[in-house]
PyMOL Python script that loads the backbone (N, CA, C, O; Angstrom):
from pymol import cmd

cmd.read_pdbstr("""\
ATOM      1  N   MET A   1     -11.257  -9.011 -17.148  1.00  0.00           N
ATOM      2  CA  MET A   1     -11.550  -9.408 -18.694  1.00  0.00           C
ATOM      3  C   MET A   1     -10.036 -10.228 -19.933  1.00  0.00           C
ATOM      4  O   MET A   1      -8.902  -9.750 -19.954  1.00  0.00           O
ATOM      5  N   THR A   2     -10.291 -10.954 -20.442  1.00  0.00           N
ATOM      6  CA  THR A   2      -9.421 -12.010 -20.890  1.00  0.00           C
ATOM      7  C   THR A   2      -8.937 -11.341 -21.840  1.00  0.00           C
ATOM      8  O   THR A   2      -7.753 -11.660 -21.944  1.00  0.00           O
ATOM      9  N   GLY A   3      -9.297 -10.367 -22.803  1.00  0.00           N
ATOM     10  CA  GLY A   3      -8.420  -9.560 -23.916  1.00  0.00           C
ATOM     11  C   GLY A   3      -9.284 -10.584 -25.317  1.00  0.00           C
ATOM     12  O   GLY A   3      -9.332 -10.473 -26.542  1.00  0.00           O
ATOM     13  N   HIS A   4      -9.576 -11.075 -24.803  1.00  0.00           N
ATOM     14  CA  HIS A   4     -10.480 -11.657 -26.147  1.00  0.00           C
ATOM     15  C   HIS A   4     -11.916 -10.824 -26.332  1.00  0.00           C
ATOM     16  O   HIS A   4     -12.519 -10.488 -25.313  1.00  0.00           O
ATOM     17  N   PRO A   5     -12.349 -10.560 -27.396  1.00  0.00           N
ATOM     18  CA  PRO A   5     -13.432 -10.194 -27.679  1.00  0.00           C
ATOM     19  C   PRO A   5     -14.899 -10.796 -27.498  1.00  0.00           C
ATOM     20  O   PRO A   5     -15.212 -11.690 -28.285  1.00  0.00           O
ATOM     21  N   SER A   6     -15.815 -10.400 -26.555  1.00  0.00           N
ATOM     22  CA  SER A   6     -16.583 -11.206 -26.334  1.00  0.00           C
ATOM     23  C   SER A   6     -18.080 -11.035 -27.503  1.00  0.00           C
ATOM     24  O   SER A   6     -18.902 -11.878 -27.861  1.00  0.00           O
ATOM     25  N   GLY A   7     -17.971  -9.919 -27.760  1.00  0.00           N
ATOM     26  CA  GLY A   7     -19.278 -10.055 -28.997  1.00  0.00           C
ATOM     27  C   GLY A   7     -20.046  -8.812 -28.152  1.00  0.00           C
ATOM     28  O   GLY A   7     -20.563  -7.899 -28.796  1.00  0.00           O
ATOM     29  N   HIS A   8     -20.082  -8.819 -27.013  1.00  0.00           N
ATOM     30  CA  HIS A   8     -20.930  -8.037 -26.159  1.00  0.00           C
ATOM     31  C   HIS A   8     -20.610  -6.479 -25.664  1.00  0.00           C
ATOM     32  O   HIS A   8     -21.232  -5.836 -24.819  1.00  0.00           O
ATOM     33  N   GLU A   9     -19.624  -6.127 -26.330  1.00  0.00           N
ATOM     34  CA  GLU A   9     -19.209  -4.940 -25.970  1.00  0.00           C
ATOM     35  C   GLU A   9     -20.156  -3.426 -25.979  1.00  0.00           C
ATOM     36  O   GLU A   9     -20.189  -2.474 -25.200  1.00  0.00           O
ATOM     37  N   ASP A  10     -20.729  -3.672 -26.991  1.00  0.00           N
ATOM     38  CA  ASP A  10     -21.310  -2.364 -27.584  1.00  0.00           C
ATOM     39  C   ASP A  10     -22.608  -2.377 -26.158  1.00  0.00           C
ATOM     40  O   ASP A  10     -23.011  -1.323 -25.666  1.00  0.00           O
ATOM     41  N   GLU A  11     -23.125  -3.852 -25.657  1.00  0.00           N
ATOM     42  CA  GLU A  11     -24.255  -3.751 -24.574  1.00  0.00           C
ATOM     43  C   GLU A  11     -23.781  -3.489 -23.264  1.00  0.00           C
ATOM     44  O   GLU A  11     -24.393  -3.470 -22.196  1.00  0.00           O
ATOM     45  N   LEU A  12     -22.203  -3.226 -23.613  1.00  0.00           N
ATOM     46  CA  LEU A  12     -21.681  -2.307 -21.874  1.00  0.00           C
ATOM     47  C   LEU A  12     -21.726  -0.556 -22.124  1.00  0.00           C
ATOM     48  O   LEU A  12     -21.573   0.126 -21.111  1.00  0.00           O
ATOM     49  N   ILE A  13     -21.859  -0.095 -22.980  1.00  0.00           N
ATOM     50  CA  ILE A  13     -21.843   1.189 -23.168  1.00  0.00           C
ATOM     51  C   ILE A  13     -23.256   1.922 -23.456  1.00  0.00           C
ATOM     52  O   ILE A  13     -23.517   3.092 -23.175  1.00  0.00           O
ATOM     53  N   GLU A  14     -24.227   0.855 -24.161  1.00  0.00           N
ATOM     54  CA  GLU A  14     -25.395   1.667 -23.840  1.00  0.00           C
ATOM     55  C   GLU A  14     -26.178   0.662 -23.855  1.00  0.00           C
ATOM     56  O   GLU A  14     -25.975  -0.462 -24.313  1.00  0.00           O
ATOM     57  N   PRO A  15     -27.334   1.203 -23.201  1.00  0.00           N
ATOM     58  CA  PRO A  15     -28.490   0.235 -22.387  1.00  0.00           C
ATOM     59  C   PRO A  15     -28.790  -0.552 -23.690  1.00  0.00           C
ATOM     60  O   PRO A  15     -28.384  -1.712 -23.627  1.00  0.00           O
ATOM     61  N   HIS A  16     -29.373  -0.232 -24.806  1.00  0.00           N
ATOM     62  CA  HIS A  16     -29.816  -0.595 -26.235  1.00  0.00           C
ATOM     63  C   HIS A  16     -28.687  -1.566 -27.234  1.00  0.00           C
ATOM     64  O   HIS A  16     -29.028  -2.378 -28.094  1.00  0.00           O
ATOM     65  N   GLY A  17     -27.144  -1.177 -26.795  1.00  0.00           N
ATOM     66  CA  GLY A  17     -26.528  -1.291 -28.012  1.00  0.00           C
ATOM     67  C   GLY A  17     -25.696  -0.082 -28.720  1.00  0.00           C
ATOM     68  O   GLY A  17     -26.038   1.095 -28.838  1.00  0.00           O
ATOM     69  N   THR A  18     -24.871  -0.525 -29.020  1.00  0.00           N
ATOM     70  CA  THR A  18     -24.363   1.067 -29.364  1.00  0.00           C
ATOM     71  C   THR A  18     -25.406   1.576 -30.513  1.00  0.00           C
ATOM     72  O   THR A  18     -25.756   2.753 -30.438  1.00  0.00           O
ATOM     73  N   TYR A  19     -25.994   0.668 -31.709  1.00  0.00           N
ATOM     74  CA  TYR A  19     -26.588   1.094 -32.823  1.00  0.00           C
ATOM     75  C   TYR A  19     -27.787   0.992 -32.470  1.00  0.00           C
ATOM     76  O   TYR A  19     -28.284   0.426 -33.443  1.00  0.00           O
ATOM     77  N   ASP A  20     -28.668   1.169 -31.674  1.00  0.00           N
ATOM     78  CA  ASP A  20     -30.019   1.129 -31.623  1.00  0.00           C
ATOM     79  C   ASP A  20     -30.388   2.945 -30.556  1.00  0.00           C
ATOM     80  O   ASP A  20     -30.236   3.475 -29.455  1.00  0.00           O
ATOM     81  N   HIS A  21     -30.872   3.146 -31.785  1.00  0.00           N
ATOM     82  CA  HIS A  21     -31.100   4.878 -31.424  1.00  0.00           C
ATOM     83  C   HIS A  21     -32.585   4.863 -31.173  1.00  0.00           C
ATOM     84  O   HIS A  21     -33.315   5.761 -31.592  1.00  0.00           O
ATOM     85  N   GLY A  22     -33.101   3.638 -30.358  1.00  0.00           N
ATOM     86  CA  GLY A  22     -34.820   3.912 -30.579  1.00  0.00           C
ATOM     87  C   GLY A  22     -36.253   4.017 -31.046  1.00  0.00           C
ATOM     88  O   GLY A  22     -37.378   4.035 -30.546  1.00  0.00           O
ATOM     89  N   GLU A  23     -35.514   4.099 -32.605  1.00  0.00           N
ATOM     90  CA  GLU A  23     -36.844   4.036 -33.514  1.00  0.00           C
ATOM     91  C   GLU A  23     -37.495   2.681 -33.335  1.00  0.00           C
ATOM     92  O   GLU A  23     -38.706   2.484 -33.244  1.00  0.00           O
ATOM     93  N   THR A  24     -36.593   1.831 -33.298  1.00  0.00           N
ATOM     94  CA  THR A  24     -37.598   0.434 -33.337  1.00  0.00           C
ATOM     95  C   THR A  24     -38.334   0.037 -32.221  1.00  0.00           C
ATOM     96  O   THR A  24     -38.833  -1.084 -32.325  1.00  0.00           O
ATOM     97  N   HIS A  25     -38.562   0.697 -31.081  1.00  0.00           N
ATOM     98  CA  HIS A  25     -39.075  -0.076 -30.233  1.00  0.00           C
ATOM     99  C   HIS A  25     -39.913   1.309 -29.637  1.00  0.00           C
ATOM    100  O   HIS A  25     -40.390   0.967 -28.555  1.00  0.00           O
ATOM    101  N   GLY A  26     -40.267   2.718 -29.927  1.00  0.00           N
ATOM    102  CA  GLY A  26     -41.150   3.132 -29.180  1.00  0.00           C
ATOM    103  C   GLY A  26     -40.770   4.474 -28.589  1.00  0.00           C
ATOM    104  O   GLY A  26     -41.654   5.327 -28.505  1.00  0.00           O
ATOM    105  N   HIS A  27     -39.660   4.719 -28.210  1.00  0.00           N
ATOM    106  CA  HIS A  27     -38.763   5.755 -27.325  1.00  0.00           C
ATOM    107  C   HIS A  27     -37.559   6.078 -27.897  1.00  0.00           C
ATOM    108  O   HIS A  27     -36.913   5.375 -28.675  1.00  0.00           O
ATOM    109  N   ASP A  28     -37.227   7.376 -27.401  1.00  0.00           N
ATOM    110  CA  ASP A  28     -36.182   8.021 -28.184  1.00  0.00           C
ATOM    111  C   ASP A  28     -34.850   7.644 -27.068  1.00  0.00           C
ATOM    112  O   ASP A  28     -34.850   8.206 -25.972  1.00  0.00           O
ATOM    113  N   ASP A  29     -33.939   6.844 -27.360  1.00  0.00           N
ATOM    114  CA  ASP A  29     -32.898   6.591 -26.230  1.00  0.00           C
ATOM    115  C   ASP A  29     -32.293   8.064 -25.990  1.00  0.00           C
ATOM    116  O   ASP A  29     -31.624   7.967 -24.961  1.00  0.00           O
ATOM    117  N   HIS A  30     -32.219   9.495 -26.515  1.00  0.00           N
ATOM    118  CA  HIS A  30     -31.703  10.417 -26.319  1.00  0.00           C
ATOM    119  C   HIS A  30     -32.234  11.452 -25.195  1.00  0.00           C
ATOM    120  O   HIS A  30     -31.766  12.038 -24.218  1.00  0.00           O
ATOM    121  N   ALA A  31     -33.601  11.342 -25.946  1.00  0.00           N
ATOM    122  CA  ALA A  31     -34.464  11.890 -24.962  1.00  0.00           C
ATOM    123  C   ALA A  31     -34.542  13.213 -24.733  1.00  0.00           C
ATOM    124  O   ALA A  31     -34.474  13.799 -23.652  1.00  0.00           O
ATOM    125  N   HIS A  32     -34.786  13.932 -26.517  1.00  0.00           N
ATOM    126  CA  HIS A  32     -34.844  14.950 -27.007  1.00  0.00           C
ATOM    127  C   HIS A  32     -36.245  15.723 -26.716  1.00  0.00           C
ATOM    128  O   HIS A  32     -37.233  15.329 -27.337  1.00  0.00           O
ATOM    129  N   ALA A  33     -36.394  16.919 -25.704  1.00  0.00           N
ATOM    130  CA  ALA A  33     -37.390  17.042 -25.031  1.00  0.00           C
ATOM    131  C   ALA A  33     -37.963  18.019 -26.443  1.00  0.00           C
ATOM    132  O   ALA A  33     -37.287  18.519 -27.342  1.00  0.00           O
ATOM    133  N   SER A  34     -39.683  18.058 -26.192  1.00  0.00           N
ATOM    134  CA  SER A  34     -40.570  18.586 -27.267  1.00  0.00           C
ATOM    135  C   SER A  34     -40.825  19.920 -27.105  1.00  0.00           C
ATOM    136  O   SER A  34     -41.046  20.683 -28.045  1.00  0.00           O
ATOM    137  N   GLU A  35     -40.803  20.233 -25.952  1.00  0.00           N
ATOM    138  CA  GLU A  35     -41.356  21.253 -25.116  1.00  0.00           C
ATOM    139  C   GLU A  35     -40.067  22.243 -24.992  1.00  0.00           C
ATOM    140  O   GLU A  35     -38.907  21.832 -25.043  1.00  0.00           O
ATOM    141  N   SER A  36     -40.406  23.485 -24.837  1.00  0.00           N
ATOM    142  CA  SER A  36     -39.311  24.294 -23.707  1.00  0.00           C
ATOM    143  C   SER A  36     -39.310  24.002 -22.311  1.00  0.00           C
ATOM    144  O   SER A  36     -39.612  22.989 -21.681  1.00  0.00           O
ATOM    145  N   LEU A  37     -38.835  25.307 -21.928  1.00  0.00           N
ATOM    146  CA  LEU A  37     -38.080  25.356 -20.658  1.00  0.00           C
ATOM    147  C   LEU A  37     -39.623  26.118 -19.901  1.00  0.00           C
ATOM    148  O   LEU A  37     -40.397  26.536 -20.762  1.00  0.00           O
ATOM    149  N   GLY A  38     -40.017  26.282 -18.680  1.00  0.00           N
ATOM    150  CA  GLY A  38     -41.179  27.202 -18.299  1.00  0.00           C
ATOM    151  C   GLY A  38     -40.590  28.175 -18.063  1.00  0.00           C
ATOM    152  O   GLY A  38     -39.383  28.090 -18.289  1.00  0.00           O
ATOM    153  N   PRO A  39     -41.110  29.545 -17.509  1.00  0.00           N
ATOM    154  CA  PRO A  39     -40.394  30.447 -16.928  1.00  0.00           C
ATOM    155  C   PRO A  39     -39.708  30.948 -16.096  1.00  0.00           C
ATOM    156  O   PRO A  39     -40.548  30.813 -15.206  1.00  0.00           O
ATOM    157  N   VAL A  40     -38.784  31.483 -15.528  1.00  0.00           N
ATOM    158  CA  VAL A  40     -38.281  31.782 -14.209  1.00  0.00           C
ATOM    159  C   VAL A  40     -38.684  32.186 -13.362  1.00  0.00           C
ATOM    160  O   VAL A  40     -39.045  33.361 -13.421  1.00  0.00           O
ATOM    161  N   ASP A  41     -38.870  31.312 -11.894  1.00  0.00           N
ATOM    162  CA  ASP A  41     -39.396  31.979 -10.989  1.00  0.00           C
ATOM    163  C   ASP A  41     -38.431  32.972 -10.345  1.00  0.00           C
ATOM    164  O   ASP A  41     -37.307  32.600 -10.007  1.00  0.00           O
ATOM    165  N   VAL A  42     -38.768  33.990 -10.201  1.00  0.00           N
ATOM    166  CA  VAL A  42     -37.833  35.136  -9.916  1.00  0.00           C
ATOM    167  C   VAL A  42     -38.040  35.157  -8.533  1.00  0.00           C
ATOM    168  O   VAL A  42     -36.974  35.300  -7.936  1.00  0.00           O
ATOM    169  N   VAL A  43     -38.923  35.075  -7.872  1.00  0.00           N
ATOM    170  CA  VAL A  43     -38.551  34.715  -6.509  1.00  0.00           C
ATOM    171  C   VAL A  43     -38.411  34.021  -5.345  1.00  0.00           C
ATOM    172  O   VAL A  43     -38.334  34.365  -4.166  1.00  0.00           O
ATOM    173  N   ALA A  44     -38.387  32.568  -6.133  1.00  0.00           N
ATOM    174  CA  ALA A  44     -37.454  31.332  -5.615  1.00  0.00           C
ATOM    175  C   ALA A  44     -36.010  32.400  -6.138  1.00  0.00           C
ATOM    176  O   ALA A  44     -35.304  32.700  -5.175  1.00  0.00           O
ATOM    177  N   TRP A  45     -35.685  32.786  -7.054  1.00  0.00           N
ATOM    178  CA  TRP A  45     -34.306  32.710  -7.325  1.00  0.00           C
ATOM    179  C   TRP A  45     -33.763  34.154  -6.811  1.00  0.00           C
ATOM    180  O   TRP A  45     -32.589  34.476  -6.992  1.00  0.00           O
ATOM    181  N   THR A  46     -34.713  35.015  -6.148  1.00  0.00           N
ATOM    182  CA  THR A  46     -34.325  35.961  -5.119  1.00  0.00           C
ATOM    183  C   THR A  46     -34.255  35.989  -3.650  1.00  0.00           C
ATOM    184  O   THR A  46     -33.808  36.853  -2.897  1.00  0.00           O
ATOM    185  N   TYR A  47     -34.979  34.473  -3.336  1.00  0.00           N
ATOM    186  CA  TYR A  47     -34.789  33.798  -1.901  1.00  0.00           C
ATOM    187  C   TYR A  47     -33.246  32.980  -1.867  1.00  0.00           C
ATOM    188  O   TYR A  47     -32.353  33.096  -1.028  1.00  0.00           O
ATOM    189  N   ALA A  48     -33.275  32.426  -2.659  1.00  0.00           N
ATOM    190  CA  ALA A  48     -32.009  31.688  -3.213  1.00  0.00           C
ATOM    191  C   ALA A  48     -30.889  32.253  -3.278  1.00  0.00           C
ATOM    192  O   ALA A  48     -29.907  31.599  -2.926  1.00  0.00           O
ATOM    193  N   GLY A  49     -30.750  33.374  -3.659  1.00  0.00           N
ATOM    194  CA  GLY A  49     -29.375  34.551  -3.329  1.00  0.00           C
ATOM    195  C   GLY A  49     -29.674  34.720  -2.431  1.00  0.00           C
ATOM    196  O   GLY A  49     -28.841  34.237  -1.664  1.00  0.00           O
ATOM    197  N   LEU A  50     -30.752  35.341  -1.720  1.00  0.00           N
ATOM    198  CA  LEU A  50     -30.744  36.354  -0.525  1.00  0.00           C
ATOM    199  C   LEU A  50     -30.061  35.018   0.906  1.00  0.00           C
ATOM    200  O   LEU A  50     -29.247  35.332   1.775  1.00  0.00           O
ATOM    201  N   GLY A  51     -30.712  33.556   0.741  1.00  0.00           N
ATOM    202  CA  GLY A  51     -30.290  32.699   1.404  1.00  0.00           C
ATOM    203  C   GLY A  51     -28.606  32.743   1.392  1.00  0.00           C
ATOM    204  O   GLY A  51     -28.018  32.708   2.473  1.00  0.00           O
ATOM    205  N   VAL A  52     -27.796  32.827   0.040  1.00  0.00           N
ATOM    206  CA  VAL A  52     -26.565  32.381   0.194  1.00  0.00           C
ATOM    207  C   VAL A  52     -26.024  33.525   0.826  1.00  0.00           C
ATOM    208  O   VAL A  52     -25.243  33.503   1.777  1.00  0.00           O
ATOM    209  N   VAL A  53     -26.516  34.623   0.201  1.00  0.00           N
ATOM    210  CA  VAL A  53     -25.480  35.845   1.184  1.00  0.00           C
ATOM    211  C   VAL A  53     -26.130  35.838   2.394  1.00  0.00           C
ATOM    212  O   VAL A  53     -25.477  36.338   3.310  1.00  0.00           O
ATOM    213  N   LEU A  54     -27.140  35.450   2.651  1.00  0.00           N
ATOM    214  CA  LEU A  54     -27.265  35.593   4.871  1.00  0.00           C
ATOM    215  C   LEU A  54     -26.129  34.247   4.932  1.00  0.00           C
ATOM    216  O   LEU A  54     -25.053  34.255   5.531  1.00  0.00           O
ATOM    217  N   GLY A  55     -26.597  33.344   4.293  1.00  0.00           N
ATOM    218  CA  GLY A  55     -25.520  32.619   4.859  1.00  0.00           C
ATOM    219  C   GLY A  55     -23.654  32.669   5.082  1.00  0.00           C
ATOM    220  O   GLY A  55     -22.927  32.188   5.951  1.00  0.00           O
ATOM    221  N   LEU A  56     -23.329  33.619   3.651  1.00  0.00           N
ATOM    222  CA  LEU A  56     -22.026  34.441   4.216  1.00  0.00           C
ATOM    223  C   LEU A  56     -22.460  35.567   5.507  1.00  0.00           C
ATOM    224  O   LEU A  56     -21.730  35.823   6.465  1.00  0.00           O
ATOM    225  N   VAL A  57     -23.138  35.858   5.383  1.00  0.00           N
ATOM    226  CA  VAL A  57     -23.021  36.434   6.887  1.00  0.00           C
ATOM    227  C   VAL A  57     -22.680  36.146   7.949  1.00  0.00           C
ATOM    228  O   VAL A  57     -21.946  36.765   8.719  1.00  0.00           O
ATOM    229  N   VAL A  58     -23.426  34.736   8.124  1.00  0.00           N
ATOM    230  CA  VAL A  58     -23.375  33.971   9.110  1.00  0.00           C
ATOM    231  C   VAL A  58     -22.146  33.889   9.556  1.00  0.00           C
ATOM    232  O   VAL A  58     -21.728  34.305  10.636  1.00  0.00           O
ATOM    233  N   ALA A  59     -21.289  33.097   8.327  1.00  0.00           N
ATOM    234  CA  ALA A  59     -19.759  32.770   8.142  1.00  0.00           C
ATOM    235  C   ALA A  59     -19.240  33.679   8.561  1.00  0.00           C
ATOM    236  O   ALA A  59     -19.047  33.647   9.777  1.00  0.00           O
ATOM    237  N   ALA A  60     -18.932  34.477   8.068  1.00  0.00           N
ATOM    238  CA  ALA A  60     -18.356  35.530   8.357  1.00  0.00           C
ATOM    239  C   ALA A  60     -18.256  36.047   9.749  1.00  0.00           C
ATOM    240  O   ALA A  60     -17.150  36.333  10.208  1.00  0.00           O
ATOM    241  N   ALA A  61     -19.140  36.159  10.319  1.00  0.00           N
ATOM    242  CA  ALA A  61     -19.760  36.336  11.878  1.00  0.00           C
ATOM    243  C   ALA A  61     -18.929  35.595  12.901  1.00  0.00           C
ATOM    244  O   ALA A  61     -18.440  36.001  13.955  1.00  0.00           O
ATOM    245  N   LEU A  62     -18.875  33.843  12.050  1.00  0.00           N
ATOM    246  CA  LEU A  62     -18.417  32.989  12.878  1.00  0.00           C
ATOM    247  C   LEU A  62     -16.793  33.150  12.917  1.00  0.00           C
ATOM    248  O   LEU A  62     -16.066  33.051  13.905  1.00  0.00           O
ATOM    249  N   ALA A  63     -16.502  33.371  11.841  1.00  0.00           N
ATOM    250  CA  ALA A  63     -15.208  33.640  11.346  1.00  0.00           C
ATOM    251  C   ALA A  63     -14.340  34.865  12.358  1.00  0.00           C
ATOM    252  O   ALA A  63     -13.337  34.639  13.036  1.00  0.00           O
ATOM    253  N   VAL A  64     -15.024  36.108  12.224  1.00  0.00           N
ATOM    254  CA  VAL A  64     -14.366  37.368  13.152  1.00  0.00           C
ATOM    255  C   VAL A  64     -14.859  36.455  14.905  1.00  0.00           C
ATOM    256  O   VAL A  64     -13.843  36.308  15.585  1.00  0.00           O
ATOM    257  N   GLY A  65     -15.941  35.992  15.491  1.00  0.00           N
ATOM    258  CA  GLY A  65     -15.879  35.822  16.331  1.00  0.00           C
ATOM    259  C   GLY A  65     -14.786  34.614  16.936  1.00  0.00           C
ATOM    260  O   GLY A  65     -14.453  34.483  18.114  1.00  0.00           O
ATOM    261  N   SER A  66     -14.411  33.919  15.957  1.00  0.00           N
ATOM    262  CA  SER A  66     -13.845  33.075  16.706  1.00  0.00           C
ATOM    263  C   SER A  66     -12.435  33.088  16.196  1.00  0.00           C
ATOM    264  O   SER A  66     -11.668  32.125  16.166  1.00  0.00           O
ATOM    265  N   GLY A  67     -12.144  34.617  15.701  1.00  0.00           N
ATOM    266  CA  GLY A  67     -10.656  35.121  15.313  1.00  0.00           C
ATOM    267  C   GLY A  67      -9.907  35.097  14.494  1.00  0.00           C
ATOM    268  O   GLY A  67      -8.766  35.559  14.446  1.00  0.00           O
ATOM    269  N   VAL A  68     -10.445  34.595  13.829  1.00  0.00           N
ATOM    270  CA  VAL A  68      -9.731  33.957  12.455  1.00  0.00           C
ATOM    271  C   VAL A  68      -9.760  34.902  11.665  1.00  0.00           C
ATOM    272  O   VAL A  68      -8.756  34.728  10.975  1.00  0.00           O
ATOM    273  N   LEU A  69     -10.406  36.046  11.219  1.00  0.00           N
ATOM    274  CA  LEU A  69     -10.561  36.816  10.356  1.00  0.00           C
ATOM    275  C   LEU A  69     -10.279  38.522  10.911  1.00  0.00           C
ATOM    276  O   LEU A  69     -10.524  39.625  10.422  1.00  0.00           O
ATOM    277  N   GLY A  70      -9.533  37.963  12.389  1.00  0.00           N
ATOM    278  CA  GLY A  70      -9.274  39.641  13.476  1.00  0.00           C
ATOM    279  C   GLY A  70     -10.332  40.118  14.407  1.00  0.00           C
ATOM    280  O   GLY A  70     -10.159  41.145  15.064  1.00  0.00           O
TER     281      GLY A  70
END
""", "prot")
cmd.dss("prot")
cmd.show_as("cartoon", "prot")
cmd.util.cbc("prot")
cmd.orient("prot")
């Protein structure tokens, strides 16, 4: 950069310039959701937690088998 303002600095910060908030061309640049999130998938989160626990069991078994944890 040369140190001289080029007049295009706002284009480098945001895709449509700093002062454009999307009202003029049909979309919202801030992507505000109009609908809420869906329900929590309890079964999927349970299996994810179980996978983490089983992964830690395997890591502990490897550590004990290699002599790192005695």
